[in-house]
C-alpha positions in Angstrom: -2.4 3.5 -4.7 -4.4 3.9 -1.6 -6.6 6.7 -2.7 -7.0 8.8 -5.9 -5.3 8.5 -9.2 -1.7 9.0 -10.5 -0.7 9.4 -14.1 2.6 7.8 -15.2 4.0 10.0 -18.0 7.0 9.4 -20.2 8.5 12.4 -21.9 9.9 12.6 -25.5 13.2 14.4 -26.1 11.0 17.3 -27.4 9.1 17.5 -24.1 5.8 15.8 -25.3 4.2 13.7 -22.6 2.8 10.2 -23.2 0.5 8.7 -20.7 1.6 5.2 -20.0 -0.6 4.2 -17.1 -3.3 5.7 -15.0 -2.9 4.1 -11.6 -6.1 4.1 -9.5 -6.9 2.8 -6.0 -5.6 -0.7 -5.4 -3.1 -0.6 -8.3 0.7 -1.0 -8.0 3.3 0.7 -10.1 7.1 0.9 -10.0 7.6 -2.8 -10.0 10.3 -2.8 -12.7 12.5 -0.5 -10.6 11.9 -2.9 -7.7 13.2 -5.8 -9.8 16.3 -4.1 -11.3 16.9 -1.2 -8.8 17.3 1.2 -11.7 15.6 4.7 -11.6 12.1 5.0 -12.9 11.8 6.2 -16.5 8.5 8.0 -16.0 7.1 10.8 -13.9 4.3 9.9 -11.5 1.9 12.9 -11.4 -1.0 13.0 -9.0 -4.4 13.6 -10.6 -6.0 15.5 -7.7 -5.8 14.5 -4.1 -4.3 11.0 -3.6 -2.5 8.8 -1.1 0.3 6.6 -2.3 2.2 4.0 -0.2 5.9 3.8 -1.0 7.7 0.6 0.0 11.5 1.0 0.1 13.5 -1.6 -1.8 15.3 -2.6 1.3 11.9 -3.5 3.0 10.8 -5.5 -0.1 14.2 -7.4 -0.1 13.8 -8.2 3.6 10.2 -9.5 3.1 11.3 -11.5 0.0 14.2 -13.1 2.0 11.5 -14.6 4.2 8.9 -15.1 1.5 10.7 -15.7 -1.8 7.3 -16.0 -3.7 7.0 -12.3 -3.4 9.4 -11.9 -6.4 7.0 -14.1 -8.5 4.1 -11.8 -7.6 6.2 -8.7 -8.5 7.2 -10.4 -11.8 3.6 -11.2 -12.6 2.7 -7.5 -12.0 5.6 -6.5 -14.4 4.2 -9.0 -17.0 0.7 -7.6 -16.7 2.0 -4.1 -17.3 4.1 -5.3 -20.2 1.1 -7.0 -21.8 -0.9 -3.8 -21.4 2.0 -1.9 -23.1 2.1 -4.4 -26.0 -1.7 -4.1 -26.4 -1.4 -0.3 -26.6 1.4 -0.6 -29.2 -0.8 -2.9 -31.3 -3.7 -0.4 -31.0 -1.3 2.4 -32.2 -0.3 0.3 -35.2 -3.8 -0.9 -36.2 -6.6 1.3 -35.0 -7.9 4.4 -36.8 -6.9 7.6 -35.2 -10.3 8.6 -34.0 -10.7 5.1 -32.4 -7.3 5.6 -30.6 -8.4 8.9 -29.2 -11.7 7.6 -28.0 -10.1 4.5 -26.4 -7.5 6.5 -24.5 -10.2 9.0 -23.3 -12.4 6.1 -22.0 -9.5 4.3 -20.4 -8.4 7.6 -18.7 -11.8 8.4 -17.4 -12.7 7.9 -13.7 -16.3 7.2 -14.9 -17.8 9.5 -12.2 -18.5 12.6 -14.3 -15.0 13.9 -13.4 -13.1 15.3 -16.4 -10.2 13.5 -17.9 -7.2 15.5 -16.6 -4.9 15.4 -19.7 -3.5 18.0 -22.0 -4.1 17.7 -25.7 -0.3 17.2 -26.1 -0.4 14.2 -23.7 -3.4 12.8 -25.5 -1.7 13.2 -28.9 1.5 11.5 -27.6 -0.4 8.7 -26.0 -2.3 8.1 -29.2 0.9 8.2 -31.4 -0.1 11.3 -33.4 0.6 15.0 -33.7 -1.2 17.6 -31.7 -3.0 19.1 -34.7 -4.4 15.7 -35.7 -5.6 15.0 -32.1 -7.1 18.5 -31.9 -9.0 17.9 -35.2 -10.4 14.6 -33.8 -11.3 16.2 -30.5 -13.1 19.0 -32.4 -15.1 16.4 -34.4 -16.0 14.6 -31.1 -17.0 17.8 -29.5 -19.2 18.9 -32.4 -20.8 15.5 -32.2 -21.6 16.1 -28.6 -19.4 13.3 -27.2 -16.9 15.4 -25.4 -16.4 18.9 -24.1 -13.0 20.5 -24.1 -11.6 22.6 -21.2 -8.3 23.9 -20.1 -6.1 20.8 -19.5 -9.3 18.6 -19.1 -11.7 16.8 -21.4 -15.2 15.9 -20.2 -16.8 12.8 -21.7 -20.4 13.6 -22.4 -21.6 10.5 -24.2 -19.5 7.4 -23.2 -21.7 5.0 -25.1 -21.1 6.8 -28.4 -17.5 7.3 -27.6 -17.1 3.6 -27.0 -18.6 3.0 -30.5 -15.9 5.3 -31.9 -13.3 3.4 -30.0 -14.5 0.2 -31.7 -14.2 1.9 -35.0 -17.9 1.9 -35.7 -18.5 5.7 -36.1 -16.9 9.1 -36.4 -14.2 8.5 -39.0 -12.4 11.7 -39.9 -10.8 12.7 -43.2 -7.4 12.5 -41.4 -7.5 8.7 -41.1 
């Protein structure tokens, strides 16, 4: 990523999107396809204006032929993304639902008063819950003044309190 942000979304057979990674400036993605040459399993969707550098597999292979340590670096990147995925799965299995929603919103925020560009379906899929449950939690967070909901966007109004929700300290709902 040279500029901007790209959301990597995986789709369920029913068409529900799950945000897997939010790539920002300086981040790399697509390393697994670089290693195994298989097609990507996610869609990369620009979140506003962005600039992405695409390095063809043939160019990577040519560079790696001269500098074999490149494969170790690509492998480390794949391991980093795998560790992030495992951490996310652990969160899905162990965190209260409201904490999962808060954590995903905070992780998806650009932190510059820009809204989180994510549908409620994507949020629900990313958090491992149904849309109705995610909507109820968002409603609770909105009533508490922590977020504001818009069309395909969510504004974070109180990141400090939302972080406390993410840590499981406040805002339990009766849907836990």
